[in-house]
PyMOL CGO cylinders between C-alpha atoms (Angstrom):
from pymol import cmd
from pymol.cgo import CYLINDER

trace = [
    CYLINDER, -65.70, -60.95, 12.26, -66.59, -64.52, 13.55, 0.3, 1, 1, 1, 1, 1, 1,
    CYLINDER, -66.59, -64.52, 13.55, -65.29, -67.14, 11.20, 0.3, 1, 1, 1, 1, 1, 1,
    CYLINDER, -65.29, -67.14, 11.20, -67.58, -70.38, 11.40, 0.3, 1, 1, 1, 1, 1, 1,
    CYLINDER, -67.58, -70.38, 11.40, -65.57, -73.74, 11.10, 0.3, 1, 1, 1, 1, 1, 1,
    CYLINDER, -65.57, -73.74, 11.10, -68.23, -75.72, 9.35, 0.3, 1, 1, 1, 1, 1, 1,
    CYLINDER, -68.23, -75.72, 9.35, -67.50, -78.64, 7.37, 0.3, 1, 1, 1, 1, 1, 1,
    CYLINDER, -67.50, -78.64, 7.37, -68.39, -76.82, 4.32, 0.3, 1, 1, 1, 1, 1, 1,
    CYLINDER, -68.39, -76.82, 4.32, -65.96, -73.97, 5.12, 0.3, 1, 1, 1, 1, 1, 1,
    CYLINDER, -65.96, -73.97, 5.12, -63.19, -76.17, 5.99, 0.3, 1, 1, 1, 1, 1, 1,
    CYLINDER, -63.19, -76.17, 5.99, -63.68, -78.10, 2.79, 0.3, 1, 1, 1, 1, 1, 1,
    CYLINDER, -63.68, -78.10, 2.79, -63.73, -74.78, 0.60, 0.3, 1, 1, 1, 1, 1, 1,
    CYLINDER, -63.73, -74.78, 0.60, -60.71, -73.33, 2.38, 0.3, 1, 1, 1, 1, 1, 1,
    CYLINDER, -60.71, -73.33, 2.38, -58.83, -76.48, 1.53, 0.3, 1, 1, 1, 1, 1, 1,
    CYLINDER, -58.83, -76.48, 1.53, -59.73, -76.65, -1.80, 0.3, 1, 1, 1, 1, 1, 1,
    CYLINDER, -59.73, -76.65, -1.80, -62.05, -80.03, -1.66, 0.3, 1, 1, 1, 1, 1, 1,
    CYLINDER, -62.05, -80.03, -1.66, -65.22, -80.46, -3.26, 0.3, 1, 1, 1, 1, 1, 1,
    CYLINDER, -65.22, -80.46, -3.26, -68.11, -80.20, -1.14, 0.3, 1, 1, 1, 1, 1, 1,
    CYLINDER, -68.11, -80.20, -1.14, -69.92, -83.58, -1.62, 0.3, 1, 1, 1, 1, 1, 1,
    CYLINDER, -69.92, -83.58, -1.62, -71.54, -86.06, 0.59, 0.3, 1, 1, 1, 1, 1, 1,
    CYLINDER, -71.54, -86.06, 0.59, -68.74, -88.08, 0.91, 0.3, 1, 1, 1, 1, 1, 1,
    CYLINDER, -68.74, -88.08, 0.91, -66.39, -85.20, 1.81, 0.3, 1, 1, 1, 1, 1, 1,
    CYLINDER, -66.39, -85.20, 1.81, -68.93, -83.78, 4.24, 0.3, 1, 1, 1, 1, 1, 1,
    CYLINDER, -68.93, -83.78, 4.24, -69.02, -87.09, 5.94, 0.3, 1, 1, 1, 1, 1, 1,
    CYLINDER, -69.02, -87.09, 5.94, -65.22, -87.33, 6.15, 0.3, 1, 1, 1, 1, 1, 1,
    CYLINDER, -65.22, -87.33, 6.15, -64.97, -83.88, 7.70, 0.3, 1, 1, 1, 1, 1, 1,
    CYLINDER, -64.97, -83.88, 7.70, -67.73, -84.60, 10.14, 0.3, 1, 1, 1, 1, 1, 1,
    CYLINDER, -67.73, -84.60, 10.14, -65.74, -87.61, 11.30, 0.3, 1, 1, 1, 1, 1, 1,
    CYLINDER, -65.74, -87.61, 11.30, -62.56, -85.56, 11.28, 0.3, 1, 1, 1, 1, 1, 1,
    CYLINDER, -62.56, -85.56, 11.28, -64.14, -83.04, 13.74, 0.3, 1, 1, 1, 1, 1, 1,
    CYLINDER, -64.14, -83.04, 13.74, -65.97, -85.61, 15.82, 0.3, 1, 1, 1, 1, 1, 1,
    CYLINDER, -65.97, -85.61, 15.82, -62.73, -87.10, 16.34, 0.3, 1, 1, 1, 1, 1, 1,
    CYLINDER, -62.73, -87.10, 16.34, -60.37, -84.22, 17.07, 0.3, 1, 1, 1, 1, 1, 1,
    CYLINDER, -60.37, -84.22, 17.07, -60.42, -83.34, 20.74, 0.3, 1, 1, 1, 1, 1, 1,
    CYLINDER, -60.42, -83.34, 20.74, -62.09, -79.94, 21.52, 0.3, 1, 1, 1, 1, 1, 1,
    CYLINDER, -62.09, -79.94, 21.52, -62.04, -78.90, 17.85, 0.3, 1, 1, 1, 1, 1, 1,
    CYLINDER, -62.04, -78.90, 17.85, -64.13, -75.83, 18.42, 0.3, 1, 1, 1, 1, 1, 1,
    CYLINDER, -64.13, -75.83, 18.42, -61.65, -74.34, 20.76, 0.3, 1, 1, 1, 1, 1, 1,
    CYLINDER, -61.65, -74.34, 20.76, -59.19, -73.79, 18.14, 0.3, 1, 1, 1, 1, 1, 1,
    CYLINDER, -59.19, -73.79, 18.14, -60.51, -74.60, 14.79, 0.3, 1, 1, 1, 1, 1, 1,
    CYLINDER, -60.51, -74.60, 14.79, -61.23, -70.96, 13.78, 0.3, 1, 1, 1, 1, 1, 1,
    CYLINDER, -61.23, -70.96, 13.78, -57.25, -70.53, 13.97, 0.3, 1, 1, 1, 1, 1, 1,
    CYLINDER, -57.25, -70.53, 13.97, -56.94, -73.38, 11.23, 0.3, 1, 1, 1, 1, 1, 1,
    CYLINDER, -56.94, -73.38, 11.23, -57.62, -70.68, 8.53, 0.3, 1, 1, 1, 1, 1, 1,
    CYLINDER, -57.62, -70.68, 8.53, -54.60, -68.46, 9.39, 0.3, 1, 1, 1, 1, 1, 1,
    CYLINDER, -54.60, -68.46, 9.39, -52.43, -71.37, 9.83, 0.3, 1, 1, 1, 1, 1, 1,
    CYLINDER, -52.43, -71.37, 9.83, -53.47, -72.72, 6.12, 0.3, 1, 1, 1, 1, 1, 1,
    CYLINDER, -53.47, -72.72, 6.12, -52.75, -69.24, 4.59, 0.3, 1, 1, 1, 1, 1, 1,
    CYLINDER, -52.75, -69.24, 4.59, -49.39, -69.11, 6.25, 0.3, 1, 1, 1, 1, 1, 1,
    CYLINDER, -49.39, -69.11, 6.25, -48.12, -72.53, 5.26, 0.3, 1, 1, 1, 1, 1, 1,
    CYLINDER, -48.12, -72.53, 5.26, -48.80, -71.70, 1.66, 0.3, 1, 1, 1, 1, 1, 1,
    CYLINDER, -48.80, -71.70, 1.66, -45.45, -69.74, 1.91, 0.3, 1, 1, 1, 1, 1, 1,
    CYLINDER, -45.45, -69.74, 1.91, -43.48, -73.09, 2.45, 0.3, 1, 1, 1, 1, 1, 1,
    CYLINDER, -43.48, -73.09, 2.45, -45.35, -75.26, -0.12, 0.3, 1, 1, 1, 1, 1, 1,
    CYLINDER, -45.35, -75.26, -0.12, -47.34, -76.83, 2.74, 0.3, 1, 1, 1, 1, 1, 1,
    CYLINDER, -47.34, -76.83, 2.74, -51.14, -77.58, 3.05, 0.3, 1, 1, 1, 1, 1, 1,
    CYLINDER, -51.14, -77.58, 3.05, -53.75, -78.64, 5.78, 0.3, 1, 1, 1, 1, 1, 1,
    CYLINDER, -53.75, -78.64, 5.78, -56.14, -81.54, 4.30, 0.3, 1, 1, 1, 1, 1, 1,
    CYLINDER, -56.14, -81.54, 4.30, -58.08, -84.34, 5.52, 0.3, 1, 1, 1, 1, 1, 1,
    CYLINDER, -58.08, -84.34, 5.52, -56.07, -87.34, 5.86, 0.3, 1, 1, 1, 1, 1, 1,
    CYLINDER, -56.07, -87.34, 5.86, -56.80, -90.27, 3.64, 0.3, 1, 1, 1, 1, 1, 1,
    CYLINDER, -56.80, -90.27, 3.64, -55.88, -92.97, 6.33, 0.3, 1, 1, 1, 1, 1, 1,
    CYLINDER, -55.88, -92.97, 6.33, -56.89, -91.44, 9.68, 0.3, 1, 1, 1, 1, 1, 1,
    CYLINDER, -56.89, -91.44, 9.68, -59.95, -89.23, 10.78, 0.3, 1, 1, 1, 1, 1, 1,
    CYLINDER, -59.95, -89.23, 10.78, -57.83, -86.16, 11.43, 0.3, 1, 1, 1, 1, 1, 1,
    CYLINDER, -57.83, -86.16, 11.43, -56.45, -83.27, 9.62, 0.3, 1, 1, 1, 1, 1, 1,
    CYLINDER, -56.45, -83.27, 9.62, -52.87, -83.46, 8.33, 0.3, 1, 1, 1, 1, 1, 1,
    CYLINDER, -52.87, -83.46, 8.33, -50.42, -80.81, 7.95, 0.3, 1, 1, 1, 1, 1, 1,
    CYLINDER, -50.42, -80.81, 7.95, -48.00, -81.51, 5.17, 0.3, 1, 1, 1, 1, 1, 1,
    CYLINDER, -48.00, -81.51, 5.17, -44.86, -79.86, 3.68, 0.3, 1, 1, 1, 1, 1, 1,
    CYLINDER, -44.86, -79.86, 3.68, -44.10, -80.48, 0.04, 0.3, 1, 1, 1, 1, 1, 1,
    CYLINDER, -44.10, -80.48, 0.04, -40.96, -78.31, -0.30, 0.3, 1, 1, 1, 1, 1, 1,
    CYLINDER, -40.96, -78.31, -0.30, -37.61, -80.09, -0.90, 0.3, 1, 1, 1, 1, 1, 1,
    CYLINDER, -37.61, -80.09, -0.90, -35.88, -77.09, 0.46, 0.3, 1, 1, 1, 1, 1, 1,
    CYLINDER, -35.88, -77.09, 0.46, -34.24, -77.43, 3.69, 0.3, 1, 1, 1, 1, 1, 1,
    CYLINDER, -34.24, -77.43, 3.69, -34.68, -73.91, 4.85, 0.3, 1, 1, 1, 1, 1, 1,
    CYLINDER, -34.68, -73.91, 4.85, -38.63, -74.11, 3.96, 0.3, 1, 1, 1, 1, 1, 1,
    CYLINDER, -38.63, -74.11, 3.96, -38.92, -77.21, 5.86, 0.3, 1, 1, 1, 1, 1, 1,
    CYLINDER, -38.92, -77.21, 5.86, -37.33, -75.70, 8.86, 0.3, 1, 1, 1, 1, 1, 1,
    CYLINDER, -37.33, -75.70, 8.86, -39.54, -72.33, 8.58, 0.3, 1, 1, 1, 1, 1, 1,
    CYLINDER, -39.54, -72.33, 8.58, -42.49, -74.83, 8.02, 0.3, 1, 1, 1, 1, 1, 1,
    CYLINDER, -42.49, -74.83, 8.02, -41.73, -76.72, 11.28, 0.3, 1, 1, 1, 1, 1, 1,
    CYLINDER, -41.73, -76.72, 11.28, -41.15, -73.50, 13.20, 0.3, 1, 1, 1, 1, 1, 1,
    CYLINDER, -41.15, -73.50, 13.20, -44.54, -72.33, 11.94, 0.3, 1, 1, 1, 1, 1, 1,
    CYLINDER, -44.54, -72.33, 11.94, -46.52, -75.23, 13.16, 0.3, 1, 1, 1, 1, 1, 1,
    CYLINDER, -46.52, -75.23, 13.16, -44.72, -75.63, 16.26, 0.3, 1, 1, 1, 1, 1, 1,
    CYLINDER, -44.72, -75.63, 16.26, -45.57, -71.98, 17.06, 0.3, 1, 1, 1, 1, 1, 1,
    CYLINDER, -45.57, -71.98, 17.06, -49.13, -72.30, 16.26, 0.3, 1, 1, 1, 1, 1, 1,
    CYLINDER, -49.13, -72.30, 16.26, -49.56, -75.44, 18.10, 0.3, 1, 1, 1, 1, 1, 1,
    CYLINDER, -49.56, -75.44, 18.10, -48.11, -73.88, 21.31, 0.3, 1, 1, 1, 1, 1, 1,
    CYLINDER, -48.11, -73.88, 21.31, -50.07, -70.68, 20.78, 0.3, 1, 1, 1, 1, 1, 1,
    CYLINDER, -50.07, -70.68, 20.78, -53.48, -72.38, 20.60, 0.3, 1, 1, 1, 1, 1, 1,
    CYLINDER, -53.48, -72.38, 20.60, -52.55, -75.51, 22.81, 0.3, 1, 1, 1, 1, 1, 1,
    CYLINDER, -52.55, -75.51, 22.81, -52.92, -78.08, 19.99, 0.3, 1, 1, 1, 1, 1, 1,
    CYLINDER, -52.92, -78.08, 19.99, -51.38, -81.46, 20.07, 0.3, 1, 1, 1, 1, 1, 1,
    CYLINDER, -51.38, -81.46, 20.07, -49.76, -82.61, 16.76, 0.3, 1, 1, 1, 1, 1, 1,
    CYLINDER, -49.76, -82.61, 16.76, -48.33, -85.92, 16.00, 0.3, 1, 1, 1, 1, 1, 1,
    CYLINDER, -48.33, -85.92, 16.00, -45.77, -86.36, 13.60, 0.3, 1, 1, 1, 1, 1, 1,
    CYLINDER, -45.77, -86.36, 13.60, -45.69, -89.02, 10.67, 0.3, 1, 1, 1, 1, 1, 1,
    CYLINDER, -45.69, -89.02, 10.67, -42.41, -90.96, 10.91, 0.3, 1, 1, 1, 1, 1, 1,
    CYLINDER, -42.41, -90.96, 10.91, -40.17, -90.39, 8.12, 0.3, 1, 1, 1, 1, 1, 1,
    CYLINDER, -40.17, -90.39, 8.12, -42.46, -87.64, 6.53, 0.3, 1, 1, 1, 1, 1, 1,
    CYLINDER, -42.46, -87.64, 6.53, -43.11, -83.88, 6.96, 0.3, 1, 1, 1, 1, 1, 1,
    CYLINDER, -43.11, -83.88, 6.96, -46.66, -84.61, 8.03, 0.3, 1, 1, 1, 1, 1, 1,
    CYLINDER, -46.66, -84.61, 8.03, -48.37, -84.12, 11.18, 0.3, 1, 1, 1, 1, 1, 1,
    CYLINDER, -48.37, -84.12, 11.18, -51.88, -85.00, 12.40, 0.3, 1, 1, 1, 1, 1, 1,
    CYLINDER, -51.88, -85.00, 12.40, -53.96, -82.52, 14.30, 0.3, 1, 1, 1, 1, 1, 1,
    CYLINDER, -53.96, -82.52, 14.30, -54.92, -84.54, 17.28, 0.3, 1, 1, 1, 1, 1, 1,
    CYLINDER, -54.92, -84.54, 17.28, -56.78, -81.78, 19.17, 0.3, 1, 1, 1, 1, 1, 1,
    CYLINDER, -56.78, -81.78, 19.17, -56.55, -79.21, 21.78, 0.3, 1, 1, 1, 1, 1, 1,
    CYLINDER, -56.55, -79.21, 21.78, -54.75, -79.66, 25.41, 0.3, 1, 1, 1, 1, 1, 1,
    CYLINDER, -54.75, -79.66, 25.41, -56.91, -78.89, 28.15, 0.3, 1, 1, 1, 1, 1, 1,
]
cmd.load_cgo(trace, "trace")
C-alpha cells in the first residue's frame, strides 16, 4: 500500500481541519522542508508511535515546519520520546532542530 502525503492527508492525520488557510500553511511547510517527499510517508508511523508518549506532530505556529512536541511531564516518557524521534531521524536521515528549553523539535528536512 502506498501512502500519499498530500497536504490534505497530513492535516487529517494530525487532526486539523482541511480549510484553505491550513492547506496553504501545509503547502508552505512541505515547500520549506528539504526533500520532504523522501521521508514524508514515514511521518504517519512516527505520529502513531508518539501518541504513547503524549506527543504529537503538528504544524508550527511560528515557523514553516512541522514540529514534534512532547506534552508529558513524566521523565521516563520524555526519555522514551527522545529515543523514538532520534531513532526515526537516524533511520530516515531527517534533520531535527530542538527548541531551547522545550521538548519540541522542528523537522528541517532530509539529509542527502
